[in-house]
C-alpha positions in Angstrom: -0.2 0.0 0.1 2.8 2.3 -0.1 2.4 3.6 -3.4 -0.6 5.8 -2.4 -1.2 8.1 0.1 -4.2 8.4 2.3 -6.9 11.4 2.5 -6.6 13.2 5.6 -9.3 13.2 7.8 -9.9 17.2 6.8 -10.2 16.0 3.6 -12.7 13.1 4.0 -14.9 15.3 6.2 -14.9 18.3 3.5 -15.4 16.2 0.8 -18.7 14.4 2.9 -19.4 18.0 3.8 -19.7 19.2 0.2 -21.5 15.9 -1.1 -23.9 16.4 1.7 -25.0 20.0 0.9 -24.6 19.6 -3.5 -27.1 16.5 -3.2 -29.5 17.5 0.1 -29.8 21.1 -0.5 -32.0 21.1 -3.6 -34.5 18.4 -2.0 -34.7 20.8 1.5 -35.4 24.0 -1.4 -37.5 21.8 -3.4 -40.1 20.6 -0.2 -38.7 23.4 1.7 -37.9 23.7 5.8 -41.5 23.7 7.0 -43.4 20.0 5.9 -42.8 17.7 8.4 -39.1 17.0 8.7 -38.4 13.1 9.4 -40.3 12.4 5.9 -38.1 15.4 4.1 -34.9 13.7 5.8 -35.5 10.6 5.1 -36.1 11.3 1.7 -32.9 13.3 1.3 -30.7 10.6 3.3 -31.9 8.1 0.9 -31.2 10.5 -2.1 -27.9 11.2 -0.2 -27.3 7.4 -0.4 -28.3 6.5 -4.1 -26.7 9.3 -5.2 -23.3 8.6 -3.4 -23.2 4.7 -4.3 -24.2 5.9 -7.9 -21.5 8.5 -8.1 -18.8 6.5 -7.0 -19.8 3.5 -9.8 -19.5 5.8 -12.4 -16.8 8.2 -11.5 -14.3 5.5 -10.1 -14.5 5.8 -6.5 -15.3 9.6 -6.3 -18.3 11.7 -6.0 -18.6 15.9 -6.3 -16.7 16.7 -3.1 -14.1 13.8 -3.8 -13.4 15.2 -7.1 -13.2 18.8 -5.3 -10.7 17.5 -2.8 -8.8 15.2 -5.3 -9.5 12.4 -3.2 -11.3 8.7 -4.4 -12.1 5.3 -2.8 -9.7 2.8 -3.9 -10.0 -1.4 -3.1 -7.9 -2.1 0.0 -6.7 -5.3 -1.9 -6.5 -3.8 -5.1 -9.3 -5.4 -7.3 -12.0 -3.7 -9.0 -14.5 -2.0 -6.3 -18.4 -2.4 -7.9 -21.7 -1.5 -6.5 -21.7 -3.7 -3.8 -18.5 -2.4 -2.3 -19.5 1.5 -2.3 -23.2 0.4 -0.7 -21.9 -2.2 1.9 -19.6 1.1 2.8 -22.5 4.3 2.9 -24.7 1.7 4.5 -21.9 1.2 7.1 -21.1 4.9 7.7 -24.6 6.2 7.1 -25.8 3.4 10.0 -27.1 6.6 12.1 -30.5 7.5 10.4 -31.3 10.9 12.6 -34.9 8.6 12.8 -33.8 6.5 15.0 -31.7 8.6 17.0 -34.6 8.0 20.4 -33.7 5.9 22.2 -30.8 6.2 24.7 -29.0 2.2 23.6 -29.1 3.6 19.9 -28.3 7.3 20.9 -25.2 5.4 23.2 -24.3 2.7 20.1 -24.0 5.9 17.5 -22.0 7.9 19.8 -19.2 4.8 19.7 -19.6 3.9 16.6 -19.0 7.6 15.7 -16.0 7.9 17.7 -14.4 4.3 16.7 -14.5 5.6 12.8 -13.0 8.7 14.0 -10.2 7.0 15.8 -9.4 4.5 13.5 -9.0 7.7 10.6 -6.7 9.4 12.5 -4.4 6.2 13.5 -4.9 4.5 10.4 -6.4 6.3 7.8 -9.7 4.3 7.4 -12.6 4.0 9.3 -15.2 1.5 10.4 -16.9 1.7 7.0 -14.0 1.5 5.0 -12.6 -1.5 7.0 -16.5 -3.7 6.1 -16.1 -2.9 3.2 -12.0 -3.0 2.1 -11.4 0.3 0.9 -9.3 3.3 1.5 -9.5 6.8 0.5 -6.6 7.9 -0.5 -5.2 11.0 -2.4 -5.5 11.1 -6.4 -2.6 13.2 -6.9 0.0 10.7 -4.8 -0.5 7.8 -6.5 1.7 6.1 -8.6 -0.2 3.4 -10.2 -3.8 3.3 -11.6 -6.8 3.0 -9.2 -8.7 0.0 -9.7 -6.8 -2.1 -11.4 -8.2 -5.3 -12.2 -7.0 -8.3 -9.9 
């Protein structure tokens, strides 16, 4: 894995924020901010999930935010990533739907999940969702070999 330089937590965070704003802001503008917030958040979350997976598949591991930050998702095992990898990765990352955060056990579990992900990204460059999908997020300009090469 020495050919690749991991994306920093800051780059990953900014890319996620850009994706969330670019994809969900039009949904909130369309439905308005005064409707049933749980329904709007559920719709926005579903569209965000589908959009991120689709963009990753179409753009070889990149979304709008990742393109802006010059980072991409790459297989940790140098295999070609497919929709299942991206879907598993996003499901593992979005394990904390807002409408489920009402029960104390779920809130505590979510807090543990997010803290674990943050610590793992800081220590190893990969979060729980990366480990689950066997992926890593790398800088595109630092790569010396083509990404997503066939195994």
